[in-house]
C-alpha positions in Angstrom: -94.6 7.0 174.9 -93.7 6.0 178.3 -91.8 3.3 179.2 -92.1 1.7 182.4 -89.0 0.9 184.4 -89.5 -2.9 183.6 -89.5 -2.0 180.0 -86.5 0.0 180.4 -84.7 -2.6 182.4 -85.8 -5.2 179.8 -84.5 -3.1 177.0 -81.2 -2.4 178.7 -80.9 -6.2 179.5 -81.8 -7.0 175.9 -79.2 -4.6 174.6 -76.6 -5.9 177.1 -77.5 -9.5 176.3 -77.1 -8.7 172.6 -73.8 -6.9 173.3 -72.7 -10.1 175.2 -73.9 -12.4 172.5 -72.2 -10.2 169.7 -68.9 -9.9 172.0 -68.8 -13.7 172.4 -69.4 -14.1 168.7 -66.6 -11.7 167.9 -64.3 -13.3 170.3 -65.1 -16.7 168.9 -64.7 -15.3 165.4 -61.2 -13.9 166.2 -60.2 -17.2 167.7 -61.4 -19.2 164.9 -59.6 -16.8 162.6 -56.5 -17.1 164.8 -56.8 -20.9 164.4 -57.2 -20.7 160.7 -54.2 -18.4 160.4 -52.0 -20.6 162.7 -53.1 -23.7 160.4 -52.2 -21.8 157.3 -48.9 -20.5 158.6 -48.0 -24.1 159.6 -48.9 -25.3 156.1 -46.8 -22.5 154.5 -44.0 -23.3 157.0 -44.1 -27.0 156.1 -44.1 -26.0 152.4 -41.2 -23.7 152.7 -39.3 -26.4 154.7 -40.1 -28.8 152.0 -38.7 -26.5 149.4 -35.7 -25.6 151.4 -35.0 -29.4 151.8 -35.5 -29.7 148.0 -33.0 -26.9 147.2 -30.5 -28.3 149.7 -30.9 -31.9 148.1 -30.5 -30.5 144.7 -27.3 -28.5 145.8 -25.8 -31.6 147.2 -26.6 -33.7 144.1 -25.0 -31.0 141.9 -21.9 -30.7 144.1 -21.7 -34.5 143.8 -22.0 -34.5 140.1 -19.5 -31.7 139.9 -17.1 -33.7 142.1 -17.7 -36.9 140.0 -17.2 -34.9 136.8 -13.8 -33.4 138.2 -12.7 -36.7 139.1 -13.5 -38.1 135.5 -11.6 -35.1 133.8 -8.7 -35.7 136.2 -8.8 -39.4 135.2 -9.1 -38.8 131.5 -6.4 -36.2 131.8 -4.0 -38.7 133.5 -4.8 -41.5 130.8 -4.2 -38.8 128.2 -0.8 -37.9 129.7 0.1 -41.6 130.1 -0.9 -42.1 126.5 1.0 -39.1 125.3 4.2 -40.5 127.2 3.6 -43.9 125.8 3.3 -42.3 122.3 6.5 -40.4 122.7 8.4 -43.6 123.8 7.0 -45.5 121.0 8.2 -42.7 118.6 11.6 -42.9 120.1 11.8 -46.6 119.7 10.5 -46.3 116.2 13.1 -43.8 115.3 15.9 -45.9 117.0 14.6 -48.9 115.2 14.6 -47.0 111.8 18.1 -45.8 112.4 19.3 -49.4 113.2 17.5 -50.7 110.2 19.1 -48.1 107.9 22.4 -48.8 109.5 22.0 -52.6 109.1 20.8 -52.4 105.6 24.2 -51.4 104.4 25.7 -54.5 106.1 22.8 -57.0 105.1 22.6 -59.1 102.0 19.6 -58.7 99.7 18.4 -61.1 97.0 20.5 -59.3 94.3 23.7 -59.5 96.5 23.0 -63.3 97.0 22.6 -63.8 93.4 25.9 -61.9 92.7 27.7 -64.0 95.3 26.2 -67.2 93.6 27.7 -66.0 90.2 31.0 -65.1 91.8 31.3 -68.5 93.3 30.5 -70.0 89.8 33.2 -67.8 88.3 35.6 -68.5 91.1 35.0 -72.4 90.6 35.6 -72.0 86.8 38.9 -70.0 87.6 40.0 -72.7 90.2 39.5 -75.2 87.4 41.5 -73.1 84.9 44.2 -72.6 87.4 44.3 -76.3 88.3 44.7 -77.2 84.4 47.6 -74.7 84.2 49.4 -76.1 87.1 48.8 -73.3 89.5 47.7 -75.2 92.6 48.1 -72.3 95.0 45.9 -70.1 92.9 43.5 -73.0 92.2 43.1 -73.8 96.0 42.7 -70.1 96.8 40.0 -69.8 94.2 38.1 -72.8 95.4 38.2 -71.7 99.0 36.8 -68.3 97.8 34.2 -70.0 95.7 33.1 -72.1 98.7 33.0 -69.1 101.0 30.9 -67.1 98.3 28.5 -70.1 97.8 28.1 -70.5 101.7 27.3 -66.8 102.1 24.7 -67.0 99.2 23.2 -70.1 100.8 23.0 -68.4 104.3 20.8 -65.7 102.7 18.6 -68.3 101.2 18.3 -70.2 104.4 17.5 -67.0 106.5 14.6 -66.2 104.1 11.1 -67.5 105.3 9.7 -70.4 103.2 7.1 -69.3 100.7 3.7 -70.4 101.9 1.8 -72.5 99.5 -1.9 -71.5 98.9 -4.4 -74.2 99.9 -6.3 -75.4 96.9 -10.0 -75.2 97.8 
């Protein structure tokens, strides 16, 4: 099979044309692939940047929450310390008040002592009358004065007591 020069040149031209077309297709495919890779890389970079932003935001919120919790704990601790100090002061006041009450109870009158004073006043009044009948005026005056003082002390106790409240009849 003999080929003519034109056929050989046409064959070489066809091969060269095919090579050029295949080369252009290859170059265009590579460019399209680069464009697609670039688009995918940009999308991935944007996604990574979004995740980085989310992580930084979460860390920031966690730090704020931690600071708020620390401030709340500090405030609660300060309130507890103040309450403890107040409780200690109140305990000291209560102890002091109980000591004063105990000390004053020995000096104060109670209902039994007031009744005894009233009975003594009655007996001293009877004694004053008897001394007066016997003619011992000094003893009678002295017994009357002591009787009045005892009655006055008894009345002071009853005057210092709160009046009983009457229940309302419904």
